[in-house]
N, C-alpha and C positions, 0 to 999 in steps of 0.2 A: 505495499500500499504506499502511496505517496504521501508526504508530510508537507503542509505549506510552511515554507520560509517566509516568515513576514518581512524580513529584509527585503525581498525581491517585491514586497508589495509597497513599497514607500513611493515608487514613481508610478508612472501611467501604467494601466494595465490593460489598456487598449491600444491597437496598433491596426489603424484605418487603411494603411497601404494597399492590402489584398481587396477591400472594397472598392477603394478608388480606382485600382485597376481593373477590376471586372466590370465596373459601370463607367469605365472609359473616362473617368473624371466628371460625369454627368451629375452636377448638383442638385437637380431635381431628385434624380432615381437615387442618390445618396441620402439626401435628405429624408425621403420616403423610407427608407430601410431602416435609418437611424430612428424615426419616429414610431415605426413598427415593433422596432426591440423595446424601445422605452415603454411601450403598452405591455408587450408580449411577456418581458422577461419577471417582472414582478407580479404579474398574473400568474405564471409558472412557478415561481418562488412560492406563492401563497398555497397553490394548489400541492406543490411537493411536499410542502410542510404538514399540509392536512393530511397526505398519504402517509407520511413517516409517523405522525401520531396514531394513525390507525392502523398501522404496520400493513399496508396495502403494497405488498413487494411489486406486484405486477405494474401497478402505476408508477412506482418510485422509478422502476424499469424504463418505462414508456417517457417519463418526463427527463430523466436522464439524459437517456439516447436522443431525444427531440432537442435538449438545451445545447448538445455538443455541436450541432450546425449551426443554432443562433450566434453561439459565442465564438464559434471559429470564424464566421465572415467578419466578426467585428475585430479580430486578432488578438482574442482574449487566451491565449495559449496557454497560460497558468491554470486555467480551468480544465483544461482536457483532461489531464490525468485523474482529478477529481471526479468529474462527470464518469469517466471509465470504472473507477473504481465504485462509485455507488451503484451504477448500472450491473457490474459483474457481482456485487454483494446482493444487491436485490433479486437478481436471476437466480441465484443461489438460494435467497429465501432465508438468509442468514445475517446476524450481527446488525440489528437494528441499531444500536448503541452507535456502532462506527459510522452505520450511514449517517446518523443524526450529528455527529462530529464534523462530517465531510460536508454536510449540508449547511451547518454554520460556518464553516469555510467558504463555500460557494456563495452564500448570502452575503459576506462581508466584501469579498471581492465583485460581486454583481453591484451592490449599492455602490461602489468605487468607480466601476465601469459606466454605471446609470448617470452619476454625476459628470464622469469626464465626456461621455455622449452627448449629455444636456448642453454642456457648456460649448463641445464641438460644433454641435447642430446649428447654434447661433450664427455661425460664419457662413451657414448654407441658406439663408435665408433669401 
């Protein structure tokens, strides 16, 4: 399992290079994807938290899998191993405590990413 190194979390967690490249620098499309991310991620975090509280392993696995795509397009590579571990543990139906700990790390990083994207999206108006 991967452990979050909080020292790595002192700088930006997002790298929007990939998004900019695949959208060919088209600001309206980039802004649209950013806006979708800002709505989708908080909803998914809330649903994931509920699934963990109810120990719904299939739902946890599904949300972790779905979120991998969302965070990768925003260049939040630090979350890939966390989501992968959550998905694997949920698939095995084991260690809800570890899944909860990983979710705490996920939430902290996602909240930082949301702040960064909100700030960055202002330059795409």
